[in-house]
C-alpha angles and dihedrals in degrees: 000000000000121000123195123179139194116189124189130154095269105033134028106199126183132170130206127205135185121006123010103182143114093292089058096040097105093052092046093046090052091050091049092048089051090051090047089053093054121096095231112124091214129045116198125196125200106202099163093112096049105120102178134022143162138199093276089066092050091048091053090047094052093044090050091051091052092048090053092048091055087057091048089248129126139236118207125184110207115243114284128204117259112278094017114168093243096054094037094050091047090049092050090051092048093247116145111215094168094106089062102039109108119226093201134069116235120207114240 
């Protein structure tokens, strides 16, 4: 899994590409902890280039979203194409990501 980040005072954006599964969980958890430690009020994830995922990734994502909410901060997942593996896998597992799916496009 590749992780790229862009941190400014208003938005902390990072994008993931490739696999997002149990074998990548430590790297992803570290990236999420770093984002949680930032002072940005809004954390944005670009998951468009994720090609494989499992439930461990979705569990980390939901836990991260709840941790941000406790701090009165937000998580926004950048818009994904219809049928994307992230939204389809979540749907098949009965996980509702709609509260995190961003309606707006953010310039990179």
